C-alpha positions in Angstrom: -94.6 -2.5 129.0 -95.6 -0.5 132.0 -95.5 -2.5 135.1 -99.0 -1.9 136.9 -97.5 -2.7 140.2 -95.0 0.0 140.0 -97.6 2.6 138.7 -99.8 1.6 141.6 -97.0 2.2 144.2 -96.3 5.4 142.6 -99.8 6.6 142.6 -99.8 6.0 146.4 -96.7 7.9 146.8 -98.4 10.7 144.7 -101.5 11.0 146.8 -99.6 10.7 150.2 -97.2 13.3 149.1 -99.8 15.7 147.9 -101.7 15.1 151.1 -98.9 16.0 153.3 -97.1 18.7 151.2 -100.1 20.8 149.7 -100.4 22.7 152.9 -97.0 24.4 151.9 -99.1 26.2 149.2 -102.2 26.7 151.2 -100.4 28.1 154.3 -101.0 31.8 153.8 -104.8 31.4 153.0 -105.3 28.9 156.0 -103.6 31.4 158.3 -105.8 34.2 157.1 -109.0 32.1 157.3 -108.2 30.7 160.8 -106.9 34.0 162.2 -103.5 32.8 162.9 -100.0 33.9 162.0 -98.0 31.9 159.3 -95.3 31.1 161.9 -97.8 29.7 164.3 -99.8 27.7 161.7 -96.3 26.5 160.3 -96.0 24.5 163.5 -98.8 22.1 162.4 -96.0 21.1 159.9 -93.5 20.7 162.6 -95.7 18.4 164.6 -96.7 16.4 161.5 -93.1 16.0 160.4 -92.1 14.9 163.8 -94.7 12.1 163.6 -93.0 10.7 160.5 -89.5 11.3 161.8 -90.2 9.2 165.0 -92.8 6.9 163.5 -91.3 5.6 160.3 -88.3 3.4 161.8 -90.6 2.2 164.6 -93.5 1.3 162.1 -90.9 -0.5 160.0 -90.1 -2.9 162.8 -93.6 -3.3 164.1 -95.0 -4.0 160.6 -92.0 -6.1 159.4 -93.9 -9.4 160.1 -97.0 -8.3 158.1 -97.8 -8.6 154.7 -96.5 -5.7 152.5 -99.8 -5.5 150.9 -101.8 -5.2 154.1 -99.4 -2.5 155.5 -99.6 -0.5 152.2 -103.5 -0.7 152.3 -103.4 0.4 156.0 -101.2 3.3 155.3 -103.6 4.5 152.3 -106.6 4.2 154.7 -104.7 6.3 157.2 -104.0 8.9 154.6 -107.8 9.3 153.6 -108.7 9.4 157.1 -106.3 12.2 157.9 -107.3 14.3 154.9 -111.1 14.0 155.7 -110.5 14.8 159.3 -108.7 18.0 158.5 -111.1 19.0 155.9 -114.1 18.9 158.2 -112.3 19.9 161.4 -113.8 22.8 163.3 -110.9 23.5 165.8 -107.1 23.7 165.6 -106.7 20.3 167.6 -108.8 18.4 165.1 -106.9 20.0 162.1 -103.6 19.2 164.0 -104.6 15.6 164.5 -105.7 15.2 160.7 -102.4 16.5 159.7 -100.6 14.2 162.0 -102.6 11.2 160.7 -101.6 12.1 157.2 -98.2 12.4 158.0 -98.1 9.1 159.8 -99.5 7.5 156.6 -96.3 8.8 154.7 -94.1 7.4 157.2 -95.7 4.0 157.0 -96.4 3.8 153.2 -93.1 5.3 151.7 -90.5 2.9 153.1 -92.7 0.1 152.4 -93.4 1.1 148.8 -89.7 1.5 148.2 -88.7 -1.8 149.6 -91.7 -3.5 147.8 -90.6 -2.1 144.5 -86.9 -3.2 145.2 -88.1 -6.7 145.7 -90.1 -6.9 142.3 -86.7 -6.5 140.4 -83.2 -7.8 140.1 -80.4 -5.8 141.8 -79.2 -4.4 138.4 -82.7 -2.7 137.9 -83.7 -1.7 141.3 -82.2 1.9 140.7 -84.8 2.4 138.0 -87.7 0.7 139.8 -86.9 3.0 142.9 -86.9 6.1 140.6 -90.2 5.0 139.0 -92.0 4.7 142.4 -90.5 8.1 143.6 -91.9 9.5 140.2 -95.3 9.8 142.3 -93.6 12.4 144.5 -92.3 14.4 141.6 -95.8 14.4 140.0 -97.4 15.5 143.3 -95.3 18.7 143.0 -96.0 19.3 139.4 -99.6 18.4 139.5 -101.0 17.7 143.0 -99.6 20.5 145.1 -100.0 23.4 142.4 -103.6 22.1 141.6 -104.3 21.8 145.3 -103.0 25.5 145.8 -105.0 26.9 143.0 -108.1 25.0 144.1 -107.6 26.2 147.7 -107.3 29.9 146.3 -110.5 29.3 144.2 -112.9 27.6 146.5 -111.1 27.1 149.8 -108.4 25.0 151.5 -111.0 22.6 153.0 -112.2 21.6 149.5 -108.7 20.7 148.6 -108.2 18.5 151.6 -111.7 16.9 150.9 -110.6 16.0 147.4 -107.6 14.4 148.5 -109.3 12.1 151.1 -111.7 10.9 148.7 -109.0 10.1 146.1 -106.9 8.4 148.8 -109.9 6.1 149.4 -110.1 5.2 145.7 -106.5 4.5 145.7 -106.8 2.1 148.7 -109.3 0.1 146.5 -106.5 0.0 143.6 -103.9 -1.1 146.1 -105.8 -4.1 147.0 -106.0 -5.2 143.7 -102.5 -4.6 142.2 -100.1 -5.2 145.1 -98.8 -8.8 145.1 -99.3 -11.1 148.0 -96.7 -13.0 149.8 -93.6 -10.9 149.2 -90.5 -12.3 151.0 -89.9 -10.6 154.4 -87.0 -10.2 156.7 -88.5 -9.5 160.2 -86.8 -6.8 162.0 -86.2 -6.3 165.7 -84.1 -4.1 168.1 -81.0 -5.9 167.1 -81.6 -4.9 163.6 -81.5 -1.3 164.8 -78.3 -1.8 166.7 -76.6 -3.3 163.5 -77.7 -0.4 161.6 -76.1 2.3 163.9 -72.9 0.2 164.1 -72.6 0.7 160.2 -71.0 4.2 160.2 -71.2 4.7 156.4 -75.0 4.1 156.5 -75.4 6.4 159.6 -73.4 9.2 157.5 -76.0 8.8 154.7 -78.8 9.3 157.2 -77.1 12.3 158.7 -76.7 13.9 155.1 -80.4 13.2 154.7 -81.3 15.3 157.7 -78.7 18.0 156.8 -80.0 18.6 153.3 -83.6 18.3 154.3 -83.2 21.0 156.9 -81.3 23.2 154.4 -84.4 22.8 151.8 -87.3 22.8 154.3 -86.2 25.8 156.4 -87.1 27.6 153.3 -89.6 25.5 151.4 -92.1 25.1 154.4 -92.8 28.8 154.1 -92.1 29.1 150.4 -95.6 30.6 149.7 -95.3 33.6 151.7 -91.7 34.0 150.8 -92.5 34.2 147.3 -95.5 36.5 147.7 -93.2 38.9 149.6 -90.2 38.5 147.4 -92.0 39.0 144.2 -95.2 40.9 145.1 -97.5 38.2 143.6 -100.8 36.6 144.5 -101.2 33.1 145.4 -102.3 32.0 142.0 -98.9 33.2 140.8 -97.2 31.1 143.7 -99.0 28.0 142.3 -97.3 28.5 138.9 -93.9 28.5 140.6 -94.7 25.5 142.5 -95.7 23.8 139.2 -92.5 24.9 137.7 -90.7 23.3 140.8 -92.7 20.1 140.3 -92.3 20.0 136.4 -88.4 20.3 137.0 -88.7 17.7 139.6 -90.3 15.2 137.2 -87.5 15.9 134.7 -85.2 15.2 137.5 -86.9 12.1 138.2 -86.8 10.9 134.6 -83.1 11.6 134.6 -82.7 9.4 137.7 -84.6 6.4 135.9 -82.4 6.9 132.9 -79.0 7.6 134.4 -78.8 6.6 138.2 -77.6 3.0 137.6 -75.0 4.4 135.0 -73.4 7.3 136.8 -73.7 5.9 140.5 -75.7 7.0 143.4 -72.9 9.1 145.2 -72.1 11.1 142.0 -75.8 11.7 141.6 -76.1 13.0 145.1 -73.1 15.5 144.4 -74.7 16.7 141.3 -78.2 17.1 142.9 -76.8 19.0 146.0 -74.9 21.5 143.4 -78.1 22.2 141.7 -80.0 22.8 144.9 -77.2 25.2 146.2 -77.2 27.0 142.8 -81.0 27.3 143.2 -81.0 28.8 146.6 -78.3 31.5 145.6 -80.4 32.5 142.6 -83.5 32.8 144.5 -81.9 35.1 147.0 -81.0 37.4 143.9 -84.6 37.3 142.3 -86.3 40.0 144.1 -89.2 41.3 141.8 -87.9 39.0 138.9 -90.5 36.3 138.2 -88.3 34.7 135.4 -85.3 34.4 137.7 -87.4 33.0 140.3 -88.9 30.7 138.0 -85.4 29.5 137.0 -84.4 29.0 140.6 -87.4 26.9 141.2 -86.7 24.7 138.2 -83.1 24.1 139.4 -84.2 23.4 142.8 -86.8 20.9 141.6 -84.2 19.0 139.4 -81.7 18.8 142.4 -84.4 17.8 145.0 -86.0 15.1 143.0 -82.9 13.3 141.9 -81.7 13.2 145.3 -84.3 10.9 146.9 -83.7 7.9 144.6 -80.0 8.4 144.8 -79.9 8.4 148.6 -82.1 5.2 148.7 -79.9 3.5 146.1 -76.7 4.4 148.4 -78.3 2.7 151.4 -79.3 -0.2 149.5 -75.9 -0.7 148.1 -74.1 -0.2 151.4 -76.1 -2.7 153.3 -78.8 -4.8 151.4 -79.9 -6.7 154.4 -80.8 -3.5 156.2 -82.4 -1.7 153.4 -86.0 -1.8 154.9 -85.0 -0.3 158.1 -82.4 2.0 156.7 -84.9 3.3 154.1 -87.3 3.8 156.8 -84.9 5.9 158.7 -84.0 7.8 155.6 -87.7 8.8 155.3 -87.5 9.7 159.0 -84.4 11.7 158.1 -86.3 13.6 155.5 -89.1 14.6 157.9 -86.9 15.2 160.7 -85.4 17.8 158.4 -88.8 19.1 157.5 -89.7 19.4 161.1 -86.6 21.3 162.4 -86.8 23.4 159.1 -90.3 24.4 160.0 -89.5 25.0 163.6 -86.3 27.1 162.9 -88.1 28.8 159.9 -90.9 29.9 162.2 -88.5 31.2 164.9 -86.5 33.0 162.3 -89.7 34.6 160.8 -90.7 35.7 164.2 -87.3 37.0 164.9 -86.1 38.7 161.7 -88.7 38.2 159.1 -89.2 36.0 156.0 -86.1 37.5 154.1 -83.8 35.6 156.6 -84.9 32.1 155.4 -83.2 32.0 152.2 -79.8 33.0 153.8 -80.2 30.3 156.5 -81.1 27.7 153.8 -77.7 28.5 152.0 -75.8 28.1 155.1 -77.3 24.7 156.0 -76.8 23.5 152.4 -73.0 24.2 152.9 -73.2 22.4 156.0 -74.8 19.4 154.2 -71.8 19.3 151.8 -69.5 19.0 154.8 -71.3 16.0 156.1 -71.5 14.4 152.8 -67.8 15.0 152.4 -67.0 13.5 155.8 -69.4 10.4 155.2 -67.6 9.8 151.9 -64.1 9.9 153.6 -65.2 7.5 156.3 -66.6 5.0 153.8 -63.3 5.0 152.2 -61.5 4.3 155.5 -64.1 1.6 156.2 -63.6 0.0 153.0 -59.8 0.2 152.7 -58.9 -2.8 154.9 -61.5 -5.2 153.1 
């Protein structure tokens, strides 16, 4: 039987993820409409991502004494407000503010949704629960972002953001009905942060999150113009490739639901990383080949969306007591990778052009492998004396 509580949490992840990430598919059209360069407009994503990177851990502490239900409702309200503000904005400043509010909603919502899902199930079923909630992110990529990209190309990017804002408001009402009251809470403070940063294996897991996020987002934040140039295709075809990425992500997430608790989180991370690296290599060789690019996007989607639940499961296993704050830092790490990826990607575009992004992504992914290896070795040395 489907657990409506998990479904509601997953729907919240879906609308928040769509609200933040749909701009990736709309970026080229927004730049043309606003009379800005892709690199300049991309810095809105940098600012938005920094909001999450800096805000997620802080919000985890500030809201730790509040009811999870109230925090989740507040996050969805913020998501709706941000999308509507961006949709009706008449200036670059208001557009940026709206995007930052939407990003703040993600930073507040995602760690709370994940930790809430973990509280609803015993330890042996938490991997499945986490993967179910994160299915919302996969569906955002297979349905939300491609549909939003298509709608933006057909009737304008403002219409896409308007629809997202209205749907977020509806989801807020659902959240108030489905999320349980009085879930157990462990208040967090600055001492919790200090304890987290003393746990070196946990810190290395977080470092890997930043590294692989940077590797992916230095390319993915500009994927629409990259694909248009690489394959000489219109935005409507880009939407199909984004749907391919998302559909494969759903498959990857389903594999996580089924196998994460069986094969273990670390092995799942290694497999996911290999899929991503293979995808980046294949994409670099796919000029004017739509089928090859589609295969690359599919491999990337599988790798990317099996990674998230596995990283969260690693953190919960390493230090269950610090799970809420470590997962909030993990969310912050993803968006730190997104922020720096967007920033460095914009600089590379301005300096050498779109074609350099794929090479940079491959090099960064190799660096992420090195971080993963060092962290694994560190964990072995820490665990040995016990």
